[in-house]
A tleap script that builds the chain and sets N, CA, C and O, in Angstrom:
source leaprc.protein.ff14SB
mol = sequence {
  NMET THR SER ALA THR ARG GLY PHE LYS LEU
  ASP SER ASP ASN ARG LEU ASN ASN PHE ALA
  VAL GLU PRO THR VAL TYR VAL ASP GLU THR
  ALA LYS LEU GLY TRP THR LYS TYR ALA GLU
  ILE ILE ASN GLY ARG PHE ALA MET ILE GLY
  PHE VAL SER LEU LEU ALA ILE GLU VAL SER
  ILE LYS HIE ASP VAL ILE GLY TRP LEU GLY
  ASN CLEU
}
set mol.1.N position { -37.529 9.519 -12.483 }
set mol.1.CA position { -36.141 9.102 -12.405 }
set mol.1.C position { -35.450 9.525 -13.701 }
set mol.1.O position { -35.954 9.263 -14.793 }
set mol.2.N position { -34.306 10.174 -13.575 }
set mol.2.CA position { -33.604 10.638 -14.764 }
set mol.2.C position { -32.751 9.520 -15.349 }
set mol.2.O position { -32.468 8.519 -14.690 }
set mol.3.N position { -32.351 9.713 -16.596 }
set mol.3.CA position { -31.563 8.678 -17.261 }
set mol.3.C position { -30.167 8.565 -16.676 }
set mol.3.O position { -29.580 7.484 -16.716 }
set mol.4.N position { -29.605 9.658 -16.126 }
set mol.4.CA position { -28.253 9.614 -15.578 }
set mol.4.C position { -28.198 8.814 -14.285 }
set mol.4.O position { -27.168 8.211 -13.983 }
set mol.5.N position { -29.275 8.794 -13.519 }
set mol.5.CA position { -29.258 8.066 -12.244 }
set mol.5.C position { -29.432 6.572 -12.441 }
set mol.5.O position { -29.088 5.792 -11.553 }
set mol.6.N position { -29.955 6.159 -13.581 }
set mol.6.CA position { -30.160 4.729 -13.824 }
set mol.6.C position { -28.970 4.079 -14.493 }
set mol.6.O position { -28.984 2.865 -14.698 }
set mol.7.N position { -27.927 4.842 -14.847 }
set mol.7.CA position { -26.737 4.254 -15.411 }
set mol.7.C position { -26.681 4.232 -16.916 }
set mol.7.O position { -25.810 3.570 -17.482 }
set mol.8.N position { -27.578 4.931 -17.590 }
set mol.8.CA position { -27.489 5.031 -19.042 }
set mol.8.C position { -27.767 6.469 -19.438 }
set mol.8.O position { -28.310 7.254 -18.661 }
set mol.9.N position { -27.386 6.791 -20.651 }
set mol.9.CA position { -27.580 8.147 -21.152 }
set mol.9.C position { -28.293 8.103 -22.487 }
set mol.9.O position { -28.265 7.101 -23.202 }
set mol.10.N position { -28.918 9.195 -22.797 }
set mol.10.CA position { -29.489 9.387 -24.117 }
set mol.10.C position { -28.556 10.294 -24.890 }
set mol.10.O position { -28.082 11.301 -24.363 }
set mol.11.N position { -28.287 9.939 -26.152 }
set mol.11.CA position { -27.398 10.781 -26.935 }
set mol.11.C position { -28.145 11.979 -27.494 }
set mol.11.O position { -29.300 12.211 -27.138 }
set mol.12.N position { -27.490 12.750 -28.374 }
set mol.12.CA position { -28.090 13.986 -28.893 }
set mol.12.C position { -29.343 13.721 -29.719 }
set mol.12.O position { -30.187 14.608 -29.852 }
set mol.13.N position { -29.482 12.521 -30.275 }
set mol.13.CA position { -30.668 12.181 -31.065 }
set mol.13.C position { -31.726 11.480 -30.235 }
set mol.13.O position { -32.668 10.919 -30.795 }
set mol.14.N position { -31.598 11.497 -28.920 }
set mol.14.CA position { -32.536 10.867 -27.986 }
set mol.14.C position { -32.562 9.353 -28.124 }
set mol.14.O position { -33.573 8.714 -27.836 }
set mol.15.N position { -31.435 8.776 -28.570 }
set mol.15.CA position { -31.320 7.330 -28.633 }
set mol.15.C position { -30.620 6.839 -27.382 }
set mol.15.O position { -29.786 7.546 -26.815 }
set mol.16.N position { -30.952 5.640 -26.950 }
set mol.16.CA position { -30.368 5.063 -25.755 }
set mol.16.C position { -28.916 4.683 -25.996 }
set mol.16.O position { -28.593 4.005 -26.971 }
set mol.17.N position { -28.052 5.125 -25.105 }
set mol.17.CA position { -26.642 4.766 -25.165 }
set mol.17.C position { -26.439 3.630 -24.167 }
set mol.17.O position { -26.489 3.860 -22.958 }
set mol.18.N position { -26.210 2.411 -24.650 }
set mol.18.CA position { -26.092 1.243 -23.794 }
set mol.18.C position { -24.732 1.099 -23.130 }
set mol.18.O position { -24.545 0.217 -22.292 }
set mol.19.N position { -23.792 1.943 -23.486 }
set mol.19.CA position { -22.465 1.850 -22.908 }
set mol.19.C position { -22.437 2.545 -21.560 }
set mol.19.O position { -23.321 3.336 -21.232 }
set mol.20.N position { -21.424 2.243 -20.799 }
set mol.20.CA position { -21.313 2.814 -19.455 }
set mol.20.C position { -21.150 4.325 -19.531 }
set mol.20.O position { -20.636 4.869 -20.508 }
set mol.21.N position { -21.594 4.974 -18.491 }
set mol.21.CA position { -21.431 6.416 -18.398 }
set mol.21.C position { -19.963 6.695 -18.107 }
set mol.21.O position { -19.413 6.213 -17.116 }
set mol.22.N position { -19.342 7.467 -18.967 }
set mol.22.CA position { -17.918 7.735 -18.807 }
set mol.22.C position { -17.704 8.821 -17.762 }
set mol.22.O position { -18.421 9.822 -17.747 }
set mol.23.N position { -16.726 8.628 -16.893 }
set mol.23.CA position { -16.447 9.660 -15.884 }
set mol.23.C position { -15.767 10.864 -16.523 }
set mol.23.O position { -15.183 10.767 -17.602 }
set mol.24.N position { -15.853 11.983 -15.846 }
set mol.24.CA position { -15.162 13.156 -16.348 }
set mol.24.C position { -13.656 12.939 -16.194 }
set mol.24.O position { -13.199 12.358 -15.210 }
set mol.25.N position { -12.907 13.405 -17.161 }
set mol.25.CA position { -11.463 13.214 -17.175 }
set mol.25.C position { -10.818 14.316 -16.355 }
set mol.25.O position { -11.120 15.495 -16.539 }
set mol.26.N position { -9.935 13.933 -15.454 }
set mol.26.CA position { -9.213 14.890 -14.628 }
set mol.26.C position { -7.737 14.775 -14.944 }
set mol.26.O position { -7.161 13.692 -14.845 }
set mol.27.N position { -7.129 15.871 -15.319 }
set mol.27.CA position { -5.710 15.894 -15.645 }
set mol.27.C position { -5.013 16.772 -14.609 }
set mol.27.O position { -5.313 17.958 -14.480 }
set mol.28.N position { -4.089 16.177 -13.882 }
set mol.28.CA position { -3.322 16.911 -12.892 }
set mol.28.C position { -2.062 17.436 -13.569 }
set mol.28.O position { -1.181 16.660 -13.938 }
set mol.29.N position { -1.978 18.756 -13.732 }
set mol.29.CA position { -0.863 19.331 -14.470 }
set mol.29.C position { 0.258 19.822 -13.568 }
set mol.29.O position { 1.128 20.564 -14.025 }
set mol.30.N position { 0.262 19.430 -12.305 }
set mol.30.CA position { 1.358 19.843 -11.442 }
set mol.30.C position { 2.594 19.006 -11.752 }
set mol.30.O position { 2.495 17.850 -12.164 }
set mol.31.N position { 3.742 19.606 -11.548 }
set mol.31.CA position { 5.001 18.919 -11.851 }
set mol.31.C position { 5.245 17.800 -10.846 }
set mol.31.O position { 5.053 17.991 -9.645 }
set mol.32.N position { 5.661 16.650 -11.325 }
set mol.32.CA position { 5.933 15.506 -10.460 }
set mol.32.C position { 7.418 15.310 -10.222 }
set mol.32.O position { 7.804 14.662 -9.249 }
set mol.33.N position { 8.259 15.858 -11.091 }
set mol.33.CA position { 9.702 15.686 -10.976 }
set mol.33.C position { 10.362 17.054 -10.903 }
set mol.33.O position { 9.794 18.056 -11.336 }
set mol.34.N position { 11.550 17.082 -10.357 }
set mol.34.CA position { 12.313 18.321 -10.345 }
set mol.34.C position { 12.263 19.017 -8.997 }
set mol.34.O position { 11.987 18.397 -7.970 }
set mol.35.N position { 12.532 20.302 -9.019 }
set mol.35.CA position { 12.620 21.094 -7.797 }
set mol.35.C position { 11.257 21.626 -7.407 }
set mol.35.O position { 10.997 22.824 -7.522 }
set mol.36.N position { 10.393 20.753 -6.952 }
set mol.36.CA position { 9.073 21.176 -6.519 }
set mol.36.C position { 9.063 21.387 -5.007 }
set mol.36.O position { 9.963 20.944 -4.295 }
set mol.37.N position { 8.037 22.065 -4.544 }
set mol.37.CA position { 7.934 22.332 -3.108 }
set mol.37.C position { 7.811 21.024 -2.324 }
set mol.37.O position { 8.431 20.866 -1.273 }
set mol.38.N position { 7.016 20.096 -2.835 }
set mol.38.CA position { 6.832 18.811 -2.154 }
set mol.38.C position { 8.143 18.031 -2.077 }
set mol.38.O position { 8.451 17.438 -1.043 }
set mol.39.N position { 8.919 18.028 -3.169 }
set mol.39.CA position { 10.202 17.310 -3.180 }
set mol.39.C position { 11.165 17.918 -2.167 }
set mol.39.O position { 11.905 17.193 -1.502 }
set mol.40.N position { 11.161 19.233 -2.047 }
set mol.40.CA position { 12.044 19.885 -1.091 }
set mol.40.C position { 11.637 19.589 0.348 }
set mol.40.O position { 12.497 19.435 1.215 }
set mol.41.N position { 10.343 19.509 0.608 }
set mol.41.CA position { 9.879 19.170 1.962 }
set mol.41.C position { 10.307 17.756 2.332 }
set mol.41.O position { 10.796 17.525 3.438 }
set mol.42.N position { 10.128 16.810 1.415 }
set mol.42.CA position { 10.519 15.421 1.672 }
set mol.42.C position { 12.033 15.318 1.850 }
set mol.42.O position { 12.505 14.613 2.742 }
set mol.43.N position { 12.795 16.015 1.008 }
set mol.43.CA position { 14.247 16.004 1.113 }
set mol.43.C position { 14.694 16.561 2.461 }
set mol.43.O position { 15.598 16.007 3.087 }
set mol.44.N position { 14.078 17.641 2.911 }
set mol.44.CA position { 14.415 18.229 4.203 }
set mol.44.C position { 14.097 17.302 5.356 }
set mol.44.O position { 14.857 17.223 6.322 }
set mol.45.N position { 12.985 16.602 5.263 }
set mol.45.CA position { 12.610 15.664 6.332 }
set mol.45.C position { 13.595 14.505 6.427 }
set mol.45.O position { 13.989 14.107 7.523 }
set mol.46.N position { 13.990 13.963 5.274 }
set mol.46.CA position { 14.974 12.878 5.298 }
set mol.46.C position { 16.334 13.363 5.796 }
set mol.46.O position { 17.051 12.622 6.468 }
set mol.47.N position { 16.688 14.597 5.469 }
set mol.47.CA position { 17.953 15.152 5.955 }
set mol.47.C position { 17.920 15.302 7.474 }
set mol.47.O position { 18.913 15.021 8.144 }
set mol.48.N position { 16.784 15.743 8.024 }
set mol.48.CA position { 16.665 15.869 9.479 }
set mol.48.C position { 16.729 14.505 10.157 }
set mol.48.O position { 17.360 14.358 11.203 }
set mol.49.N position { 16.081 13.514 9.568 }
set mol.49.CA position { 16.125 12.160 10.137 }
set mol.49.C position { 17.558 11.632 10.105 }
set mol.49.O position { 18.014 11.023 11.073 }
set mol.50.N position { 18.267 11.858 9.007 }
set mol.50.CA position { 19.649 11.407 8.905 }
set mol.50.C position { 20.555 12.106 9.901 }
set mol.50.O position { 21.423 11.468 10.497 }
set mol.51.N position { 20.371 13.401 10.091 }
set mol.51.CA position { 21.202 14.144 11.030 }
set mol.51.C position { 20.974 13.685 12.465 }
set mol.51.O position { 21.929 13.500 13.220 }
set mol.52.N position { 19.718 13.501 12.840 }
set mol.52.CA position { 19.404 13.032 14.197 }
set mol.52.C position { 19.922 11.613 14.391 }
set mol.52.O position { 20.392 11.275 15.478 }
set mol.53.N position { 19.846 10.777 13.360 }
set mol.53.CA position { 20.392 9.416 13.453 }
set mol.53.C position { 21.900 9.450 13.642 }
set mol.53.O position { 22.446 8.671 14.424 }
set mol.54.N position { 22.572 10.338 12.938 }
set mol.54.CA position { 24.014 10.488 13.085 }
set mol.54.C position { 24.378 10.917 14.508 }
set mol.54.O position { 25.329 10.396 15.092 }
set mol.55.N position { 23.626 11.858 15.060 }
set mol.55.CA position { 23.870 12.274 16.443 }
set mol.55.C position { 23.623 11.135 17.427 }
set mol.55.O position { 24.373 10.969 18.389 }
set mol.56.N position { 22.573 10.350 17.188 }
set mol.56.CA position { 22.276 9.223 18.078 }
set mol.56.C position { 23.389 8.179 18.027 }
set mol.56.O position { 23.744 7.604 19.056 }
set mol.57.N position { 23.935 7.933 16.856 }
set mol.57.CA position { 25.038 6.974 16.729 }
set mol.57.C position { 26.269 7.489 17.471 }
set mol.57.O position { 26.944 6.731 18.168 }
set mol.58.N position { 26.561 8.793 17.315 }
set mol.58.CA position { 27.723 9.366 17.996 }
set mol.58.C position { 27.585 9.277 19.508 }
set mol.58.O position { 28.563 9.009 20.206 }
set mol.59.N position { 26.379 9.499 20.021 }
set mol.59.CA position { 26.155 9.404 21.467 }
set mol.59.C position { 26.289 7.961 21.929 }
set mol.59.O position { 26.840 7.701 22.999 }
set mol.60.N position { 25.792 7.025 21.139 }
set mol.60.CA position { 25.809 5.624 21.570 }
set mol.60.C position { 27.219 5.014 21.531 }
set mol.60.O position { 27.540 4.180 22.378 }
set mol.61.N position { 28.065 5.409 20.572 }
set mol.61.CA position { 29.403 4.821 20.507 }
set mol.61.C position { 30.456 5.713 21.162 }
set mol.61.O position { 31.618 5.324 21.284 }
set mol.62.N position { 30.044 6.919 21.584 }
set mol.62.CA position { 30.907 7.876 22.289 }
set mol.62.C position { 32.143 8.285 21.472 }
set mol.62.O position { 33.185 8.605 22.043 }
set mol.63.N position { 32.028 8.275 20.155 }
set mol.63.CA position { 33.063 8.757 19.243 }
set mol.63.C position { 32.355 9.477 18.104 }
set mol.63.O position { 31.165 9.273 17.862 }
set mol.64.N position { 33.118 10.333 17.403 }
set mol.64.CA position { 32.488 10.948 16.235 }
set mol.64.C position { 32.484 9.928 15.088 }
set mol.64.O position { 33.438 9.170 14.907 }
set mol.65.N position { 31.405 9.928 14.332 }
set mol.65.CA position { 31.207 8.910 13.301 }
set mol.65.C position { 32.217 9.075 12.172 }
set mol.65.O position { 32.700 8.077 11.639 }
set mol.66.N position { 32.548 10.308 11.794 }
set mol.66.CA position { 33.494 10.503 10.701 }
set mol.66.C position { 34.865 9.945 11.071 }
set mol.66.O position { 35.495 9.259 10.266 }
set mol.67.N position { 35.332 10.237 12.291 }
set mol.67.CA position { 36.598 9.666 12.752 }
set mol.67.C position { 36.538 8.170 12.897 }
set mol.67.O position { 37.514 7.479 12.603 }
set mol.68.N position { 35.417 7.655 13.343 }
set mol.68.CA position { 35.240 6.207 13.511 }
set mol.68.C position { 35.282 5.509 12.155 }
set mol.68.O position { 35.886 4.445 12.018 }
set mol.69.N position { 34.629 6.118 11.141 }
set mol.69.CA position { 34.643 5.523 9.794 }
set mol.69.C position { 36.043 5.608 9.183 }
set mol.69.O position { 36.430 4.739 8.403 }
set mol.70.N position { 36.802 6.648 9.531 }
set mol.70.CA position { 38.151 6.776 9.020 }
set mol.70.C position { 39.094 5.733 9.583 }
set mol.70.O position { 40.090 5.393 8.944 }
set mol.71.N position { 38.801 5.216 10.772 }
set mol.71.CA position { 39.665 4.221 11.405 }
set mol.71.C position { 39.317 2.791 11.015 }
set mol.71.O position { 39.989 1.860 11.457 }
set mol.72.N position { 38.308 2.597 10.217 }
set mol.72.CA position { 37.938 1.232 9.822 }
set mol.72.C position { 38.919 0.707 8.881 }
set mol.72.O position { 38.790 -0.430 8.426 }
savepdb mol mol.pdb
quit
């Protein structure tokens, strides 16, 4: 049985390291803000949902929504 499978490590001097085995660090360097492809896909999906909702409202009230909002 190796030392890594039992949950401890030996350091460079072959001494027992009683601390937990540290996981490898993963750094995601992709952009999270701004004009990213993912942001544009989400924006397009919400725009399509809004447009279809607007059409559904116009069909249900049998008037155009812009004119209806202007008469309020």
